[in-house]
Phi, psi and omega in degrees: 000314179296321181292323178295316179297318179296320179296319180295316178299323179295318179297316181297317180296320179294319179297316180297319179296318180296317180298316181292324177295314178297321178297315181297318179294322180293317179296319177300317179293322179295315178300317180294327178293319177298315180296322178300318178294325177294317178300318179296321180295327178295318183294333183278349179281145171279176186302315184293313183298318182298319185275000175289335177257145180284153177302326178299324179293318178297321177298319179297319177302314188282345182242285184301312186292323178294321179290326176294321178298320176297314184289324187253003179227298186294310182298313175303323180299312182292327177295328181296325185300312181294320181292325178296318178297319179299316182295314182302312182294324180292319179294322177297321179294319179295328181296332178283341183271302179192143184298326182296331178290326175295317179299316181294323179293326176295316178299317178300316182297315182298315183297315183287331179287324181277340185300326179299336181298336178295336187239354188302311183297320181294320180291321178299321179295322177297319179296317178297316179296323178300313180298317181296313182294319180291325177296316180297321180293321179295321177297320178293323178295318178299317179296321180295314181292325177295326180267016182303315183298321180297312180297319181291322181297321182267014175069032182259042180300320179298320178296321177299314180295317182297312180292320178300315179293324180293318179295320179302317179291327178293335175284319185278327186301314179300322178296318179297316179296321179295316179295320179296315179297320180294318181295322179294320179292322176294324177296322177296318178293323176298323177297318176298319179299314180300317180299318180293322179292324175296322176297323179293324178295319176297319180297313181295322178297321178294318178297323179292317181293334178271359178076015180280335171226157182279159179297331181292337182271357183303309183293318179298319179295318179299318180296318181294316178294324174300322178297317178295311183297314181293326178295313179288331175296318177295319178297323178295320177295319180292323179293323178296323179286333189282098181243033186299329184294316181296320182289317181294328176295331179286325184273136177287136181242139180281133176273095185287343182273344184291140182271131180284144181291148178291136178238150181287130177302140183245126178254161180302155182303128181252330184231290184195163169251124180242139182234125183231128174058043183281126175228142180203144176212140172280328180232127185305331181280348185221085179293146179265312177240140181219114175051046181267148180224140181214161173220127181238112182268151182302133176079356181265166186243130185231144175240140175248120180235166180142167182291165178300141177088006183268357174105012181298306181294325178298320178300316179297319180293328175293318178298325178285351180085010182281334183237084187280348185273057178250164173249149184113190183229133174236124182242135177251105188054042176084352182254134181301130183290349176293343178281349179254158175273158176304324179298319179294317179299317183288340175286344177264346188233150168249150184226126176241118180257166183294314179270086185292137174252132174237143177285155177283073183212193181281164176299318178303312181294326177290333179278313186276337183053044174066022176254151182275126175230154178285160177299325180296314178299318182294317180296320180294315180297322179292320179293314184290342178262006179059038182262352187302311183297324179296317182296326180295331181271359178261130184301326181256008175054231181297338182268013176293131178281131184276344182082173183295122182068014181077030186290342182274353182231166183282168180298320178295321178294322176300316180293324178293322176298316180296322179293318177298322179297318180292319184291321185291333181278357168052045169288147183283343181236131179239122177255125184237114180255091183054038187288351178243015185296332183266002180272150173288167187303320184292313181289324176300320180295317180298315182293314183295321177300317180297318182291318182290334183273353182279107187289341182270359188254126170270114188250128172236111190240130175263134177208143174268344187226090175241126176289160179299324179298316181291320179304321182295340182276350177271150176290329179203141176241117177265124178257116180263146179236150177302144184298332181293338182263005182260005184296000000 
């Protein structure tokens, strides 16, 4: 008998472990699916829309909100399955005792099922406030960590600790308030459950006194009704916790069934890019570009010069398709670029900006971006970007880790890595926004000579400091002026 009982317990334990393992794997897959849809939604955003939200908000979506979805949707769902089975078996048992017990169990079920509606809106509001407050706290934490060097430089370690601890509590406090609010609501539902079970005890006692059920079934009936009541009480609590609709409404979801619009196939530049009557403003009261015209021919080299705020960087971003709300006409080999997607435009161009971003990976990975290139292509890109001497001084060469944001290498080295990255991907058009500003004169000269000597490259370079000798090496130098000075 003992051995049979031990065997049964072993089987039950194994079944429970298997069930928990399958549940954990399913939740992992569901969470990864939600994140995958978020990644797709990011890719569908244009440049302006993506940067309207802070990185901290995207991090909150991918971490806090996904975990809330797990806590308030996936786990309650799996909990419901076991409770429903408990309720079904309890109701079947009551049907063998007396029909009135089934009726009472149904009434119990209805009351406990509807009771969460009394608290649902309040809990959803608590959950929304929790998400908003935690997102704000994460943004402040990101800002604090970004400014760590400044605080440390000025000896503000105490301020760093003070703000860090305050932000930490701001992250935890909303979760605590949400859990407290949820527990109070569950306690109210539990009180209703106890009252209903006391009612069931009175009913069974009455049935026993009338001889409709035997005294021996008294305990069994109480247990069965308790099974129904406790099952629905758990379902009510799980339903109260289940706020997946509110969370999913907050997260952007990709419409996988939507058909993408047909786009005109785009071939590499064959003749020229022409810009006529181009006007653009971030603020209606302060235009950046006004009725500007340019022509960039294939294989030629162009410089954009002028004071800050005259629209040089804005012009490059318009060419990349990042700023579509412009007036005027831009034609790529005679075809309006509005007929192309930003992705198509960016497949024809490489872009090097002044504030270079590098991934926390090796120099090799930052150059190739996980694409396969031959050793010859890699060596040429390294040579043309004047990166060779730097690699010789690094113990791990191309496999040197650059650190977060490129913190392990200098600003000039970061720019050289970015230039090598642009060159190796062999786009026919290269846009450079002060891309050599952090280089010393000798290396800047080497890079610029290499770019100017490449006959297959259409170069558009922004610079605040071009010598007369260097200007003469460009096919055309466009000087932009602030719109306020063109009146």
